[in-house]
Each structure stands twice: as C-alpha cells, then as structure tokens.
ROTOR-869475 format. One record per residue: x, y, z of N, C-alpha, C in turn; residue number from 1. Coordinates in Angstrom, 1 decimal, always signed. Atoms other than C-alpha are relative to their C-alpha. Layout:
BEGIN
      n.x      n.y      n.z     ca.x     ca.y     ca.z      c.x      c.y      c.z   padren
        X        Y        Z        X        Y        Z        X        Y        Z      NUM
...
***
This chain:
BEGIN
      n.x      n.y      n.z     ca.x     ca.y     ca.z      c.x      c.y      c.z   padren
     +0.0     +1.3     -0.6     -1.7   +107.8    +73.0     +0.9     -0.9     -0.7        1
     -0.9     +0.9     +0.7     +0.9   +105.1    +72.3     -0.8     -1.0     -0.8        2
     +0.6     +1.1     +0.8     +0.2   +102.4    +69.7     -0.3     -1.2     +0.9        3
     +0.3     +1.1     -0.8     -1.5    +99.4    +71.1     +1.0     -1.2     -0.2        4
     -0.9     +1.2     +0.1     +0.5    +96.2    +71.8     -0.6     -0.9     -1.0        5
     +0.7     +0.9     +0.9     -2.1    +94.2    +69.9     -1.2     +0.7     -0.6        6
     +1.1     -0.6     +0.7     -4.5    +95.4    +67.3     -0.8     -1.1     -0.8        7
     +0.8     +0.9     +0.7     -7.4    +93.3    +65.9     -1.0     +0.8     -0.8        8
     +0.8     -0.8     +0.9     -9.3    +94.7    +62.9     -0.9     -0.9     -0.9        9
     +1.0     +0.7     +0.9    -12.5    +93.2    +61.4     +0.2     -1.5     -0.1       10
     -0.4     +1.4     +0.0    -11.5    +89.7    +62.4     -1.2     -0.9     +0.1       11
     +1.0     +1.1     +0.0    -13.7    +86.7    +61.6     +0.7     -1.3     +0.0       12
     -0.5     +1.4     +0.0    -13.1    +83.0    +62.2     -1.1     -0.9     -0.4       13
     +1.0     +0.9     +0.5    -15.1    +80.4    +60.3     +0.6     -1.4     +0.0       14
     -0.4     +1.4     +0.0    -14.8    +76.6    +60.9     -0.8     -0.7     -1.1       15
     +0.8     +0.7     +1.0    -15.8    +74.4    +58.0     -0.4     +0.8     -1.2       16
     +0.4     -0.7     +1.2    -17.2    +75.3    +54.6     -1.5     -0.4     -0.4       17
     +1.3     +0.3     +0.5    -20.6    +75.4    +52.9     -1.1     +0.0     +1.0       18
     +1.1     +0.1     -0.9    -23.7    +74.4    +54.7     +0.4     -0.3     +1.4       19
     -0.5     +0.4     -1.4    -21.7    +73.1    +57.7     +0.9     +1.1     +0.6       20
     -0.9     -1.0     -0.5    -19.7    +76.3    +58.1     -0.5     +0.6     +1.3       21
     +0.4     -0.5     -1.3    -19.7    +77.7    +61.7     +0.8     +1.3     +0.2       22
     -0.7     -1.3     -0.3    -18.8    +81.4    +62.4     +0.2     +0.1     +1.5       23
     -0.4     +0.0     -1.4    -16.9    +81.4    +65.7     +0.2     +1.5     +0.4       24
     -0.2     -1.5     -0.3    -16.0    +85.2    +65.5     -0.5     +0.7     -1.3       25
     +0.5     -0.8     +1.1    -17.6    +87.9    +63.4     +0.3     +1.5     +0.2       26
     -0.3     -1.5     +0.0    -16.2    +91.4    +62.7     +0.4     +0.5     +1.3       27
     -0.5     -0.5     -1.3    -14.2    +91.8    +65.9     +1.1     +1.0     -0.3       28
     -1.0     -1.1     +0.1    -12.2    +95.0    +66.2     +0.3     +0.5     +1.4       29
     -0.4     -0.5     -1.3    -10.3    +96.0    +69.4     +1.5     +0.1     +0.1       30
     -1.4     -0.2     -0.3     -7.0    +97.2    +70.7     +0.3     -0.5     +1.4       31
     -0.4     +0.4     -1.3     -5.1    +95.7    +73.7     +1.3     +0.8     +0.3       32
     -1.1     -0.9     -0.4     -2.8    +98.0    +75.5     +0.8     -0.4     +1.2       33
     -0.8     +0.3     -1.2     +0.1    +97.6    +77.9     -0.5     +0.7     +1.2       34
     +0.4     -0.6     -1.2     -0.6    +98.3    +81.5     -1.5     -0.2     +0.4       35
     +1.4     +0.2     -0.2     -4.2    +97.1    +81.3     -0.3     -1.5     +0.2       36
     +0.6     +1.3     -0.1     -6.2    +94.0    +82.4     -1.3     +0.0     -0.8       37
     +1.2     +0.1     +0.8     -8.8    +93.1    +79.8     -0.7     -1.3     +0.3       38
     +0.8     +1.2     -0.3    -11.5    +90.6    +80.8     -1.0     -0.3     -1.1       39
     +1.0     +0.4     +1.0    -13.4    +88.6    +78.2     -1.1     -0.9     +0.6       40
     +1.1     +0.7     -0.6    -16.8    +87.5    +79.3     -1.0     -0.5     -1.1       41
     +1.0     +0.5     +1.0    -19.6    +85.5    +77.5     -0.3     -1.4     +0.3       42
     +0.4     +1.4     -0.3    -21.5    +82.3    +77.6     +0.8     -1.0     -0.8       43
     -0.7     +1.0     +0.7    -20.1    +79.0    +76.4     -0.4     +0.1     -1.5       44
     +0.2     +0.0     +1.5    -19.7    +79.0    +72.6     -0.1     +1.4     -0.5       45
     +0.1     -1.4     +0.5    -19.6    +82.8    +72.4     +1.2     +0.4     -0.8       46
     -1.2     -0.3     +0.8    -16.1    +82.8    +70.9     +1.2     +0.5     +0.8       47
     -1.1     -0.5     -0.8    -13.9    +83.7    +73.9     +1.3     -0.7     -0.2       48
     -1.2     +0.8     +0.1    -11.4    +80.9    +73.6     +0.6     +0.2     -1.4       49
     -0.5     -0.2     +1.4    -11.2    +81.4    +69.8     +0.7     +1.3     -0.1       50
     -0.6     -1.3     +0.0    -10.5    +85.1    +70.3     +1.3     +0.0     +0.7       51
     -1.3     +0.1     -0.7     -7.8    +84.2    +72.8     +1.0     -0.6     -0.8       52
     -1.0     +0.7     +0.9     -6.2    +81.9    +70.3     +0.5     +0.9     -1.1       53
     -0.4     -1.0     +1.0     -6.2    +84.6    +67.7     +1.0     +1.0     +0.6       54
     -0.9     -0.9     -0.7     -4.6    +87.0    +70.2     +1.4     -0.6     +0.2       55
     -1.2     +0.6     -0.3     -2.0    +84.5    +71.0     +0.8     -0.6     -1.2       56
     -0.6     +0.5     +1.2     -1.0    +83.8    +67.4     +0.0     -1.5     -0.2       57
     +0.2     +1.4     +0.1     -2.2    +80.3    +67.7     -1.0     -0.4     -1.1       58
     +1.0     +0.3     +1.0     -5.0    +80.6    +65.2     +0.0     +1.2     -1.0       59
     +0.1     -1.1     +1.0     -5.0    +82.6    +61.9     -1.5     +0.3     -0.3       60
     +1.4     -0.3     +0.3     -8.3    +84.4    +61.3     -0.4     -0.3     -1.4       61
     +0.5     +0.2     +1.3    -10.4    +83.6    +58.3     -0.1     +1.3     -0.8       62
     +0.0     -1.3     +0.6    -10.7    +87.3    +57.6     +0.5     +1.1     +1.0       63
     -0.4     -1.0     -0.9     -9.4    +90.6    +59.0     +1.5     +0.0     +0.2       64
     -1.4     -0.2     -0.2     -6.0    +91.7    +60.3     +0.3     +0.0     +1.5       65
     -0.4     +0.0     -1.4     -4.1    +91.1    +63.5     +1.5     +0.5     +0.0       66
     -1.4     -0.5     -0.1     -0.9    +93.1    +64.5     +0.4     -0.1     +1.4       67
     -0.7     +0.1     -1.3     +1.4    +92.4    +67.4     +1.3     +0.8     +0.0       68
     -1.1     -0.9     +0.0     +3.9    +95.1    +68.3     +0.3     +0.6     -1.4       69
     -0.1     -0.6     +1.3     +3.2    +96.6    +64.9     +0.3     -0.9     -1.1       70
     -0.3     +1.0     +1.0     +3.9    +93.4    +63.1     -1.3     -0.7     -0.5       71
     +1.2     +0.7     +0.6     +1.1    +92.2    +60.7     +0.2     -1.5     +0.0       72
     -0.2     +1.5     -0.1     +0.7    +88.5    +61.4     -0.3     -0.7     -1.3       73
     +0.3     +0.7     +1.2     -0.8    +87.6    +58.1     +1.2     -0.1     -1.0       74
     -1.2     -0.1     +0.9     +2.5    +88.5    +56.4     +1.1     -1.0     +0.5       75
     -1.0     +0.9     -0.5     +4.4    +85.9    +58.5     -0.3     -1.5     -0.3       76
     +0.2     +1.4     +0.2     +5.0    +82.3    +57.7     +0.0     -0.7     +1.4       77
     +0.3     +0.7     -1.2     +4.5    +79.6    +60.3     +1.2     +0.1     +1.0       78
     -1.2     -0.1     -0.9     +8.1    +79.7    +61.6     +0.2     +1.4     +0.6       79
     -0.1     -1.4     -0.6     +8.2    +83.5    +62.0     -1.1     +0.3     +1.0       80
     +1.1     -0.2     -0.9     +4.8    +83.5    +63.6     +0.3     -0.7     +1.4       81
     -0.4     +0.7     -1.2     +6.0    +80.9    +66.1     +1.0     +0.7     +0.8       82
     -1.1     -0.8     -0.7     +9.1    +83.0    +66.9     -0.6     +1.2     +0.7       83
     +0.7     -1.2     -0.6     +6.9    +86.1    +67.5     -0.8     -0.4     +1.2       84
     +0.8     +0.4     -1.2     +4.6    +84.2    +69.8     +0.9     -0.4     +1.2       85
     -0.9     +0.4     -1.1     +7.5    +82.7    +71.8     +0.7     +1.2     +0.6       86
     -0.7     -1.1     -0.5     +9.1    +86.1    +72.2     -0.9     +1.0     +0.8       87
     +0.8     -1.1     -0.5     +6.1    +88.2    +73.1     -1.3     -0.4     +0.7       88
     +1.3     +0.4     -0.7     +3.2    +86.1    +74.5     +0.3     -1.1     +1.0       89
     +0.0     +1.0     -1.0     +2.9    +84.1    +77.7     -1.4     -0.5     +0.3       90
     +1.3     +0.6     -0.2     +0.1    +81.7    +78.5     -0.2     -0.5     +1.4       91
     +0.3     +0.6     -1.3     -1.6    +80.8    +81.7     -1.3     -0.8     -0.2       92
     +1.1     +0.9     +0.2     -4.0    +77.8    +81.7     -0.8     -0.3     +1.2       93
     +0.9     +0.4     -1.1     -6.9    +76.6    +83.8     +0.6     -1.1     +0.9       94
     -0.5     +1.1     -0.8     -5.2    +73.4    +84.8     +1.5     -0.1     +0.1       95
     -1.4     -0.3     -0.3     -1.7    +74.8    +85.1     +1.0     -0.6     -1.1       96
     -0.9     +0.6     +1.1     -0.1    +72.4    +82.5     +1.5     -0.1     +0.5       97
     -1.3     +0.2     -0.5     +2.9    +71.8    +84.8     +0.5     -1.5     -0.2       98
     -0.6     +1.3     +0.1     +5.3    +68.8    +84.3     +0.0     -0.6     +1.4       99
     +0.1     +0.6     -1.4     +4.6    +66.5    +87.3     +1.3     -0.5     +0.5      100
     -1.3     +0.6     -0.5     +8.1    +65.1    +87.4     +1.1     +1.1     +0.1      101
     -0.9     -1.1     -0.1     +9.8    +68.5    +87.4     -0.3     +0.9     +1.2      102
     +0.2     -0.9     -1.1    +10.3    +70.8    +90.4     -0.6     +1.3     -0.5      103
     +0.6     -1.2     +0.4     +8.7    +74.2    +90.4     +0.9     +0.8     -0.8      104
     -0.9     -0.8     +0.7    +11.8    +76.0    +89.3     +0.4     -0.6     -1.4      105
     -0.2     +0.6     +1.3    +12.4    +73.4    +86.6     -1.1     +0.2     -1.0      106
     +1.2     -0.3     +0.9     +8.9    +74.0    +85.2     +0.2     +1.3     -0.6      107
     -0.2     -1.3     +0.5     +9.8    +77.6    +84.8     +1.2     +0.0     -0.9      108
     -1.2     +0.0     +0.8    +13.3    +76.8    +83.4     -0.3     -0.6     -1.4      109
     +0.3     +0.5     +1.3    +11.7    +74.8    +80.6     -0.4     +1.1     -1.0      110
     +0.3     -1.1     +0.9    +10.2    +78.0    +79.2     +1.2     +0.8     -0.3      111
     -1.2     -0.8     +0.2    +13.5    +79.8    +79.6     +0.9     -0.7     -1.1      112
     -0.8     +0.7     +0.9    +15.2    +77.0    +77.7     -0.6     +0.1     -1.4      113
     +0.7     -0.1     +1.4    +12.6    +77.2    +74.8     +0.4     +1.4     -0.6      114
     -0.3     -1.3     +0.5    +13.5    +80.9    +74.6     +1.5     +0.2     -0.1      115
     -1.5     +0.0     +0.2    +17.2    +80.0    +74.4     +0.7     +0.9     +1.0      116
     -0.7     -0.6     -1.1    +18.1    +81.5    +77.7     +1.3     -0.8     +0.3      117
     -1.3     +0.7     -0.2    +21.8    +80.6    +78.5     -0.2     -1.1     +1.1      118
     +0.2     +1.2     -1.0    +21.7    +77.1    +80.3     +0.5     +0.3     +1.4      119
     -0.6     -0.2     -1.3    +24.0    +78.2    +83.1     -0.8     +1.0     +0.9      120
     +0.8     -1.0     -0.7    +21.6    +81.0    +84.0     -1.4     -0.3     +0.2      121
     +1.4     +0.3     -0.1    +18.3    +79.2    +83.8     -0.5     -0.2     +1.4      122
     +0.5     +0.2     -1.4    +18.0    +78.1    +87.4     -0.1     +1.3     +0.8      123
     +0.0     -1.3     -0.7    +18.9    +81.5    +88.8     -1.1     +0.9     -0.5      124
     +1.1     -0.8     +0.6    +16.4    +83.2    +86.4     -1.3     -0.5     +0.5      125
     +1.3     +0.6     -0.4    +13.7    +80.7    +87.3     -0.3     +0.3     +1.5      126
     +0.2     -0.3     -1.4    +14.2    +81.2    +91.0     -0.3     +1.5     +0.2      127
     +0.3     -1.4     -0.1    +14.1    +85.0    +90.5     -1.5     +0.2     -0.3      128
     +1.4     -0.1     +0.3    +10.7    +84.7    +88.8     -0.9     -0.6     +1.1      129
     +0.9     +0.5     -1.1     +9.3    +82.5    +91.5     +0.0     +0.9     +1.2      130
     -0.1     -0.9     -1.1    +10.6    +84.9    +94.1     -1.0     +1.2     -0.2      131
     +0.9     -1.1     +0.3     +8.6    +87.7    +92.4     -1.4     -0.3     +0.3      132
     +1.4     +0.5     -0.3     +5.5    +85.6    +92.9     -0.2     -0.6     +1.3      133
     +0.1     +0.6     -1.4     +6.2    +84.7    +96.5     +0.0     -1.5     +0.1      134
     -0.1     +1.4     +0.1     +7.0    +81.2    +95.5     +1.5     -0.5     +0.2      135
     -1.4     +0.4     -0.1    +10.8    +81.1    +96.3     +0.1     -1.1     +1.0      136
     -0.2     +1.0     -1.0    +10.3    +78.9    +99.3     -0.7     -1.3     -0.4      137
     +0.6     +1.3     +0.6     +8.5    +76.3    +97.1     +0.7     -0.4     -1.3      138
     -0.7     +0.2     +1.2    +11.0    +76.3    +94.3     +0.4     -1.4     -0.3      139
     -0.5     +1.4     +0.2    +12.2    +72.7    +94.9     -1.2     -1.0     +0.3      140
     +1.1     +0.9     -0.2     +8.7    +71.3    +95.4     -0.5     -0.5     -1.4      141
     +0.7     +0.5     +1.2     +7.0    +69.1    +92.8     -1.5     +0.5     +0.0      142
     +1.4     -0.5     +0.1     +3.5    +70.1    +91.5     -0.9     -0.7     +1.0      143
     +0.9     +0.8     -0.9     +1.9    +67.3    +93.6     +0.1     +0.5     +1.5      144
     -0.2     -0.5     -1.3     +3.3    +69.0    +96.7     -0.5     +1.5     +0.2      145
     +0.5     -1.4     +0.0     +1.7    +72.4    +95.9     -1.5     +0.1     +0.0      146
     +1.5     -0.2     +0.1     -1.8    +73.8    +96.4     -0.3     +0.5     -1.4      147
     +0.5     -0.5     +1.3     -3.9    +74.9    +93.4     +0.5     +1.4     -0.2      148
     -0.5     -1.3     +0.2     -3.0    +78.5    +94.0     +1.5     +0.1     -0.2      149
     -1.5     +0.1     +0.2     +0.7    +77.7    +94.3     +0.4     -0.5     -1.4      150
     -0.3     +0.5     +1.3     +0.6    +75.7    +91.1     -0.3     +1.1     -1.1      151
     +0.3     -1.0     +0.9     -1.0    +78.6    +89.3     +1.0     +1.1     +0.0      152
     -1.1     -1.0     -0.1     +1.7    +81.0    +90.6     +1.2     -0.5     -0.8      153
     -1.1     +0.5     +0.8     +4.3    +78.7    +89.1     -0.3     +0.1     -1.5      154
     +0.4     -0.1     +1.5     +2.4    +78.7    +85.8     +0.1     +1.5     -0.4      155
     -0.2     -1.4     +0.4     +2.4    +82.5    +85.9     +1.5     +0.4     -0.1      156
     -1.4     -0.3     +0.1     +6.1    +82.6    +86.6     +0.5     -0.6     -1.3      157
     -0.4     +0.6     +1.3     +6.6    +80.3    +83.6     -0.4     +0.9     -1.2      158
     +0.5     -0.9     +1.0     +4.4    +82.6    +81.5     +0.9     +1.3     -0.2      159
     -0.8     -1.2     -0.1     +6.7    +85.5    +82.5     +1.4     -0.2     -0.6      160
     -1.3     +0.3     +0.5     +9.8    +83.8    +81.2     +0.3     +0.7     -1.3      161
     -0.4     -0.8     +1.2    +11.6    +86.0    +78.7     -0.7     +1.4     -0.1      162
     +0.7     -1.3     -0.1     +9.5    +89.1    +79.7     -0.9     +0.3     -1.2      163
     +0.9     -0.3     +1.1     +6.7    +88.8    +77.2     -0.9     +1.2     +0.3      164
     +0.8     -1.2     -0.3     +4.6    +91.9    +76.8     -1.5     -0.3     +0.2      165
     +1.4     +0.4     +0.0     +1.3    +90.0    +76.5     -0.2     -1.3     +0.8      166
     +0.3     +1.2     -0.8     -0.1    +87.5    +79.1     -1.4     -0.3     -0.3      167
     +1.3     +0.5     +0.2     -3.1    +85.5    +78.1     -0.4     -1.1     +1.0      168
     +0.4     +1.0     -1.1     -5.0    +83.6    +80.9     -1.3     -0.5     -0.3      169
     +1.3     +0.7     +0.4     -7.7    +81.1    +80.0     -0.6     -0.7     +1.3      170
     +0.7     +0.4     -1.2    -10.0    +80.6    +83.1     +1.0     -0.3     +1.1      171
     -1.0     +0.3     -0.9     -7.1    +80.9    +85.5     -0.4     -0.2     +1.4      172
     +0.5     +0.2     -1.3     -9.3    +80.8    +88.6     -1.0     -1.2     +0.1      173
     +1.1     +1.0     +0.0    -11.7    +78.0    +87.6     +0.3     -1.2     +0.9      174
     -0.3     +1.2     -0.8     -9.9    +75.2    +89.5     +0.4     +0.4     +1.5      175
     -0.5     -0.5     -1.3     -9.2    +77.4    +92.6     -1.1     +0.3     +1.0      176
     +1.0     -0.5     -0.9    -11.0    +78.2    +95.8     +0.0     +1.5     +0.0      177
     +0.2     -1.4     +0.0    -12.2    +81.7    +96.5     +1.2     +0.9     +0.3      178
     -1.2     -0.7     -0.4     -9.1    +83.0    +98.3     +1.1     -0.1     -1.0      179
     -1.1     +0.2     +1.0     -6.6    +81.4    +95.9     -0.3     +0.7     -1.3      180
     +0.4     -0.6     +1.2     -8.5    +82.6    +92.9     +0.2     +1.5     +0.0      181
     -0.1     -1.5     -0.2     -8.6    +86.2    +94.2     +1.5     +0.4     +0.0      182
     -1.5     -0.2     +0.0     -4.8    +86.0    +94.9     +0.6     +0.0     -1.4      183
     -0.6     +0.2     +1.4     -4.0    +84.8    +91.4     -0.4     +1.2     -0.9      184
     +0.4     -1.2     +0.8     -6.1    +87.6    +89.8     +0.7     +1.3     +0.4      185
     -0.8     -1.2     -0.5     -4.5    +90.2    +92.0     +1.4     +0.0     -0.5      186
     -1.4     +0.1     +0.5     -1.1    +88.9    +90.9     +0.0     +0.5     -1.5      187
     +0.1     -0.4     +1.4     -2.1    +89.3    +87.2     -0.2     +1.5     -0.1      188
     +0.2     -1.4     +0.0     -3.4    +92.8    +87.9     +1.3     +0.8     +0.3      189
     -1.3     -0.6     -0.4     -0.1    +93.7    +89.6     +1.0     +0.0     -1.2      190
     -0.9     +0.1     +1.1     +1.8    +92.5    +86.6     -0.3     +1.0     -1.1      191
     +0.4     -1.0     +1.0     -0.2    +94.7    +84.3     +0.3     +1.4     +0.4      192
     -0.1     -1.3     -0.4     -0.1    +97.8    +86.4     +1.4     +0.4     +0.4      193
     -1.4     -0.4     -0.5     +3.4    +97.7    +87.9     +1.1     -0.3     -1.0      194
     -1.0     +0.4     +0.9     +5.3    +96.0    +85.1     -0.4     +0.3     -1.5      195
     +0.5     -0.5     +1.4     +3.3    +97.4    +82.1     -0.2     -1.1     -0.9      196
     +0.5     +1.1     +0.8     +2.2    +94.0    +80.8     -1.4     +0.3     -0.5      197
     +1.4     +0.1     +0.4     -1.0    +93.6    +78.8     -0.5     -1.3     +0.4      198
     +0.6     +1.3     -0.5     -3.1    +90.9    +80.5     -1.4     -0.1     -0.5      199
     +1.3     +0.4     +0.5     -6.1    +89.3    +78.9     -0.5     -1.2     +0.7      200
     +0.6     +1.1     -0.8     -8.3    +87.0    +81.0     -1.3     -0.4     -0.6      201
     +1.3     +0.6     +0.3    -11.0    +84.7    +79.8     -0.5     -0.6     +1.3      202
     +0.5     +0.6     -1.2    -13.3    +83.8    +82.7     -1.5     +0.1     +0.1      203
     +1.4     +0.0     -0.4    -16.8    +82.9    +83.9     -0.1     +0.5     +1.5      204
     -0.1     -0.2     -1.5    -15.7    +83.9    +87.5     -0.3     +1.5     +0.2      205
     +0.3     -1.4     -0.3    -17.5    +87.1    +88.7     +1.0     +0.7     +0.9      206
     -1.0     -0.6     -0.9    -14.7    +87.6    +91.2     +1.1     +0.7     -0.8      207
     -1.0     -0.6     +0.9    -12.4    +88.6    +88.3     -0.3     +1.5     -0.3      208
     +0.4     -1.3     +0.6    -14.3    +91.7    +87.2     +0.5     +1.2     +0.7      209
     -0.6     -1.2     -0.7    -13.2    +94.1    +90.0     +1.4     +0.3     -0.3      210
     -1.4     -0.2     +0.3     -9.6    +93.6    +88.9     +0.3     +0.4     -1.4      211
     -0.2     -0.3     +1.5    -10.2    +94.4    +85.2     -0.1     +1.5     -0.2      212
     +0.1     -1.4     +0.5     -9.6    +97.8    +83.6     -1.0     +0.1     -1.1      213
     +0.9     +0.0     +1.1    -11.7    +96.8    +80.7     -0.7     -1.3     -0.1      214
     +0.8     +1.2     +0.1    -14.5    +94.3    +80.2     -0.7     -0.1     -1.4      215
     +0.6     +0.3     +1.3    -15.5    +92.8    +76.9     -1.0     -1.1     +0.1      216
     +1.0     +1.1     +0.0    -18.7    +90.8    +76.4     -0.2     -0.5     -1.5      217
     +0.2     +0.7     +1.3    -19.0    +88.3    +73.5     -1.3     -0.8     +0.0      218
     +1.2     +0.9     +0.2    -22.2    +86.7    +72.2     +0.0     -0.4     -1.4      219
     +0.1     +0.5     +1.4    -22.5    +84.5    +69.2     +1.2     +0.5     -0.9      220
     -1.1     -0.4     +0.8    -19.0    +85.5    +68.1     +0.1     +1.5     -0.3      221
     +0.0     -1.4     +0.2    -19.7    +89.2    +68.2     +0.3     +0.7     +1.3      222
     -0.3     -0.9     -1.1    -18.4    +91.9    +70.5     -1.2     +0.9     +0.2      223
     +1.2     -0.7     -0.2    -21.6    +93.2    +72.1     +0.1     +1.1     +1.1      224
     -0.2     -1.1     -1.0    -20.2    +95.4    +74.9     +1.5     +0.1     +0.3      225
     -1.4     -0.3     -0.2    -16.8    +97.0    +75.5     +0.0     +1.2     +1.0      226
     +0.0     -1.2     -0.9    -16.5    +99.2    +78.6     +1.2     -0.1     +0.9      227
     -1.1     -0.2     -0.9    -13.8   +100.5    +80.9     -0.6     +0.2     +1.4      228
     +0.4     -0.2     -1.4    -14.1   +100.4    +84.7     +0.7     +1.2     +0.6      229
     -0.6     -1.0     -0.8    -13.0   +102.9    +87.3     -0.3     +1.4     -0.7      230
     +0.3     -1.3     +0.5    -14.8   +105.8    +85.5     +0.5     +0.3     -1.3      231
     -0.5     -0.3     +1.3    -13.0   +105.5    +82.2     -0.8     -0.7     -1.0      232
     +0.9     +0.5     +1.0    -15.4   +105.0    +79.3     +0.8     -0.3     -1.3      233
     -0.7     +0.3     +1.3    -14.2   +103.3    +76.1     -0.6     +0.9     -1.1      234
***
C-alpha cells in the first residue's frame, strides 16, 4: 500500500497550563490517504475542529508527530510550514468566506494569485475550475447573486486552486438546504474518487455519512471509533 498523504502519530493538543490546562486532543493516531473521503464526527467540544486545524498545518500539536507528503511538520519553521500548507492543502468553510465585492471567478483567482500562478493565466484557470464544478455560467456573478449551494461550489473551486492533494471541509453543508448539501458532498466525493484527492469533512450532518469511505468518531479529544464503509474494515 502507498504511503499515506497525511500521517498523525500520538498527537495531543493542550491549551493553557497548570490547573487551567485543557486537553483538546489526546493520543490521536491515524493516516489519511488519497482517493478517500474521511468524515469526522463527534459532539461539540470533542476536538473535531482542533484535529482539522492540525491536519491543515494551522496548529502545531503539543505532542506527537504530523507528516504531510512525507515531510515532518515539527521540523519546519513558520515560513516553510505556510508554504507547505499553501501548496498542498485546500480549505472549504461553513460560511463560504467569499469576498462579496469580487465575482465568482475573481474569488477563485485570489487563491491562484496567492499560489503565484501567472497573472495572465489566472482568469482562464479560474474559469476552468468553475466549469469543473458546473459553475461556468455563474462565473461573472457576485456572491450575493448566488444560492448557498452555488457559493459553496465557488468555495470548493477556490480550494482546488493549485491542485492541492488534501481538501479539508469544516461543516460544508451546515448553511445549506437538503438538496444543496447533498450536491456539495457528492462533489467532494467525486473529487476524492475521480481525481485522487484526500478529502476530510467535519460535520454534524447525517446526510454526509453515506458519501464517506471512512468514519471517525471523536469524544473528549480521543478517537473512539474508526471504521470503513462499503464492507472495508479498518
């Protein structure tokens, strides 16, 4: 079996010190592989968002090791860590985080610009990403002119800028109606299976589970269940 895209070994995250210290994650170990949708479930305060931040190189763990594409993150300074995140991780947020004064394609082009894509090619590349997500006919619309599902597709297109191998989605269906939420999760599943991305979704939405290849349950900062769907046991 190929090496995992992301490896987390004995990771813990503690906020504060002494009597006020709070353990957000405790002894978490798991691999995230390309071509799979991994779903993180758990009650509020279970550590899901903290784990997503660790996966996305946004938060250094208090203990343990994290490796992305074989690169040990603890060995990197802040600048190198930021560069690794920019190159290999795409983020999808609950509330889209689109710039309201920019058109759909311009919102995608912002990410391309951050990744130093040639300026003359940014519009064409942004339009191509939107086309892949069936949003080509909305490329010149502003966020206020788009439905919630359409905004989330623009956000996914932006996350795909630069072809990152890891897509992290934090409650991507929470602000959407049933049909739009289902469409968005199906899109993320297609990215994992057809384009060999690794997709990790944090969600409270039971509609997401049928689209996941692997389901992780967190409670009180611990991984209490790790199972594969479709007859494949972890």
